[in-house]
C-alpha positions as CSV (number, residue, x, y, z in Angstrom):
1,M,0.2,0.1,-0.1
2,S,1.6,3.6,-1.0
3,R,0.4,6.5,1.0
4,A,0.7,9.9,-0.1
5,V,-0.4,13.2,2.8
6,Y,-0.2,16.8,1.9
7,H,-0.5,18.7,5.5
8,E,-0.2,22.8,4.3
9,I,-2.9,23.5,2.0
10,V,-4.3,26.1,3.3
11,D,-8.0,27.3,1.2
12,T,-9.7,30.8,1.5
13,F,-11.7,31.8,-1.4
14,A,-10.3,34.2,-3.5
15,E,-11.3,37.1,-6.1
16,A,-11.6,36.6,-9.7
17,Q,-7.5,37.8,-9.5
18,G,-6.6,34.7,-7.3
19,N,-6.5,37.1,-4.0
20,P,-7.8,35.7,-0.7
21,A,-11.2,37.1,-0.7
22,E,-11.7,39.6,2.2
23,G,-13.6,37.9,5.2
24,S,-14.1,34.1,3.5
25,P,-13.5,31.6,6.0
26,E,-10.2,30.2,6.3
27,L,-9.2,26.0,6.5
28,L,-6.8,23.3,6.5
29,M,-7.1,21.0,4.3
30,T,-5.1,17.5,5.4
31,M,-5.8,15.6,2.4
32,T,-4.5,11.5,1.8
33,F,-4.1,9.2,-1.4
34,E,-3.6,5.9,-0.6
35,E,-3.5,3.2,-2.5
36,R,-5.4,-0.4,-2.0
37,E,-5.3,-3.3,-4.8
38,G,-4.5,-0.9,-7.5
39,K,-6.5,1.9,-6.8
40,T,-6.4,5.4,-5.0
41,T,-8.8,6.1,-2.0
42,L,-9.0,10.2,-1.3
43,T,-9.5,11.3,2.1
44,Q,-9.7,15.1,3.1
45,R,-10.0,15.9,6.9
46,V,-11.1,19.8,7.0
47,Q,-10.1,22.2,10.3
48,F,-11.9,25.7,9.8
49,A,-10.4,28.6,12.2
50,S,-12.6,29.0,14.0
51,V,-16.4,28.0,14.4
52,A,-17.5,31.2,12.2
53,D,-15.6,30.1,9.5
54,L,-17.3,26.8,9.4
55,E,-20.5,28.8,10.2
56,A,-19.8,30.9,7.3
57,L,-18.8,27.8,4.4
58,L,-22.0,26.4,5.4
59,A,-23.7,29.5,4.8
60,M,-22.5,29.4,1.2
61,Q,-23.6,26.3,1.1
62,G,-19.6,24.6,0.4
63,V,-20.4,21.1,1.5
64,Q,-21.9,21.5,-2.1
65,G,-19.8,22.9,-3.7
66,A,-17.0,20.6,-2.5
67,T,-19.8,17.5,-3.2
68,E,-19.9,18.4,-6.8
69,S,-16.1,19.6,-7.3
70,Q,-15.5,16.0,-6.5
71,D,-18.2,14.1,-8.6
72,R,-16.2,16.5,-11.0
73,L,-13.0,15.2,-10.1
74,E,-14.4,11.3,-10.5
75,T,-15.9,11.2,-13.7
76,E,-12.4,13.4,-14.8
77,L,-10.5,10.7,-13.6
78,A,-12.5,7.6,-14.6
79,N,-12.6,9.4,-18.5
80,M,-8.8,9.1,-18.4
81,T,-6.4,7.0,-20.8
82,V,-3.2,5.4,-18.5
């Protein structure tokens, strides 16, 4: 089994120019990629800087957005040829 862990992904919401948007929620994301029987499992853990940041993300429907992004990633990966 192979494993890769990214520990320092700090995410904020950005404006069109790529700069963090003023007052946007901040979070620390840990992504773990593990190979199991020839397939890769991606696990994401998210830690918010504050309860207010979590509440802001929920109000922005951030869970729905993250789920849609993961679904798009899954589709793209399924269409890749190795």
